[in-house]
N, C-alpha and C positions, 0 to 999 in steps of 0.2 A: 650364121654368126659372124663378122667383121674380128680380127684382129688388133686385141689391146696393142696400143701404141706409147712411151715414154713421151714426156709433158713435161720437160722441167721449168718452173716458175724463174723469173726473171732473177729472182734470188740466189736461185740454186745456181746461178751460170755463175752469179758474183760470189758464191760458196767456193766452188771448183775453182775458181781465178785464183783466188786469196789462195788455196793450199797449195797448188799450182807455186804461187811466186813465192809461199812459204819455202818451199821446196827448194827454189832454186836461187833464191835471198841465201840459204843456205849453204847454196854450192852442192845441191843433191838431185841435180840432173836428172839421174837415172832414179831417182826416185820419185819423181815428179811424172817420168813419163809410166815408170811402173801404174801408180796411181791411175792415172787416165785409163793404162789397158786394165785394171783392177775395177774402176769402176764400170767400164761400155763391161767387162765379165758382170758384173752386179746385174748390172740393168737386163743384160739376156736373161739371167737367171730369172728375177722377178717377172719377164715375160712369161717365161715359162712356169713360174709357180710362185704368182703374186701374192698368195696369202703365209709367205714362211716366214716375214719379217714376223718380229715381237709385239704384240698388243701393246707391250708394261704401259709407255708414256701413254697412250687414249687411255689407257683407267685412272692412271696418276693426274692425269691433268684434265679429263673429261671432255677428249678429244675424238667423238666417235671414227674409226675406221683408220686411226694412227699408226703408223707399221714404222719400223726401221729395219736394219739392215745392215752388218759391219760390213766395210768392203775392204775383202781377203785380208792380209797382215800388216794391214794401216788402222791407224786409231780413228778412223773417219764412218762414221755414221748416215744413211742415205734413210730422209725421212720421208714415208710417200701414204697417198690414200689411194686404193684399188676404184676406179671407177668403171665403170659398162663398157666403155673402149678406151679407157686408157689409164697409166697408171700415172698419175700426175705426182712426181715428185716435187717435195716443199721446202728442204733443206737437205745438205751436204755439213753435218757439224761434226768436229771434233769429240770424241767421245771422254776428253779431259776435259769439256766446259763444264760450265750449269745449265744440261740441255733443257731443264723444264722451266728456268728464267727465261733462256733464249727462245724458246716457244710461245711461254706465254707472252713476254713479250713483243711476238710477232702476232699473235692474237687479239691481241689488244690495238697493236696497229693498226692491222687490219678490219677490225671491226668497229 
């Protein structure tokens, strides 16, 4: 069996850039660095324990396999789906936003 890999979608990369930019714009460069460190730690944890995340939104939005995991002490959630050979990172979203609305909008645009 081959080891799983983390595979972020292009939108995820933009989410990460936007989160970092928001901290930098607020003059919180240390928080931006810590977010990156926390995100890397979350990816490592997901590789070791891929089903650790909550399926709450999978049930709520009828998106089978969708899970999410909170990033350390930050208000960011990693949304992902576990595959045979990869963990696909769908989004990095601020937990304070309309999560269901955002994910439904994403599904509508991709379908």
